[in-house]
C-alpha positions in Angstrom: 14.4 9.3 18.6 12.4 6.8 20.8 8.7 6.5 20.0 6.2 7.1 22.8 2.5 6.2 22.2 1.5 9.0 24.5 2.7 11.5 21.9 -0.1 10.5 19.4 -3.1 12.7 19.0 -6.0 10.7 20.4 -9.7 11.8 20.2 -11.7 12.8 23.3 -12.3 9.0 24.0 -8.5 8.4 24.0 -8.7 6.5 20.6 -7.4 6.9 17.1 -8.3 5.1 13.9 -6.0 2.4 12.6 -6.0 1.0 9.0 -4.7 -2.6 8.6 -3.1 -3.3 5.3 -1.8 -6.6 4.0 2.0 -6.2 3.8 2.4 -8.4 0.8 -0.5 -7.3 -1.5 -1.2 -3.7 -0.2 -4.9 -4.7 0.2 -6.7 -2.6 2.8 -8.1 -5.1 5.2 -10.0 -3.3 8.0 -10.3 -0.2 10.1 -10.3 -0.4 13.9 -9.3 1.7 16.9 -6.4 1.8 19.3 -5.6 3.6 22.6 -2.1 4.3 23.8 -2.0 0.9 25.6 -3.1 -1.0 22.5 -0.3 0.7 20.5 2.2 -0.2 23.2 1.0 -3.9 23.3 1.1 -4.2 19.5 4.7 -2.9 19.4 5.8 -5.1 22.3 4.2 -8.4 21.2 4.1 -8.1 17.4 0.4 -9.2 17.5 -2.0 -6.4 16.5 -4.1 -5.3 19.5 -7.1 -3.1 19.1 -9.5 -1.4 21.5 -13.0 -2.8 21.1 -15.4 0.1 21.5 -18.4 -2.3 21.8 -16.8 -4.5 24.4 -14.7 -1.8 26.1 -11.8 -4.2 26.1 -8.5 -5.0 24.4 -8.9 -7.2 21.3 -5.9 -9.1 20.1 -6.8 -9.8 16.5 -7.1 -13.6 16.0 -7.1 -14.5 19.7 -10.4 -16.3 19.4 -10.8 -16.8 15.6 -7.2 -17.8 14.8 -7.3 -15.0 12.1 -4.1 -13.4 13.4 -2.6 -10.1 12.3 1.2 -10.2 12.7 2.7 -6.7 12.7 5.2 -5.9 10.0 5.3 -2.1 10.4 3.4 0.7 12.1 3.2 4.1 10.4 2.0 7.4 11.7 0.2 9.9 9.6 1.4 13.5 9.3 -1.0 14.8 12.0 -0.2 11.8 14.4 -4.0 11.1 14.7 -4.2 7.9 12.6 -2.1 4.8 12.2 -1.4 2.4 9.3 -0.3 -1.1 10.4 1.0 -3.4 7.7 0.4 -7.0 8.7 0.7 -10.6 7.7 -2.9 -11.7 7.9 -3.8 -15.3 8.6 -7.3 -16.1 7.3 -10.0 -13.5 6.7 -9.7 -10.1 8.4 -13.4 -9.4 8.5 -15.8 -11.0 11.0 -18.1 -11.8 8.1 -15.5 -14.3 6.8 -14.2 -12.1 4.0 -10.6 -11.2 3.4 -11.3 -7.5 3.8 -14.0 -5.5 5.6 -14.2 -3.3 2.5 -16.2 -5.8 0.5 -18.9 -3.5 -0.8 -18.4 -1.0 -3.5 -20.8 1.7 -4.8 -20.9 1.4 -8.5 -23.3 3.4 -10.7 -25.3 4.4 -7.5 -25.7 0.7 -6.4 -24.1 -1.3 -3.6 -22.2 -4.2 -5.1 -20.5 -7.0 -3.2 -17.1 -7.4 -4.6 -15.5 -9.9 -2.2 -17.1 -13.2 -1.4 -16.9 -15.0 1.9 -13.9 -17.3 2.2 -16.0 -20.3 3.3 
């Protein structure tokens, strides 16, 4: 059955959350947002394209930083209201220079930085 991005369950802003996961290691890299056109562009180009809520514009991951996300597979969750993209990540995924945006853990009630910057 052909896939149509319009059949996904977007929120009232026309967006849905997307988890990016490293295809090789399984590491969760980041969470961002897509609209139907970003989903379409990602599938057409193989370069993960998000919708930047702060800039109100499309954001091709790595377009300016060189930290590209190449799409390996896109998965839909059971409710069709969230996506998982497995990617080949070049460089850090996080704008802070870390491999993952999930670099802070809560351990024994304290925030602990568990991933250092790549620089």
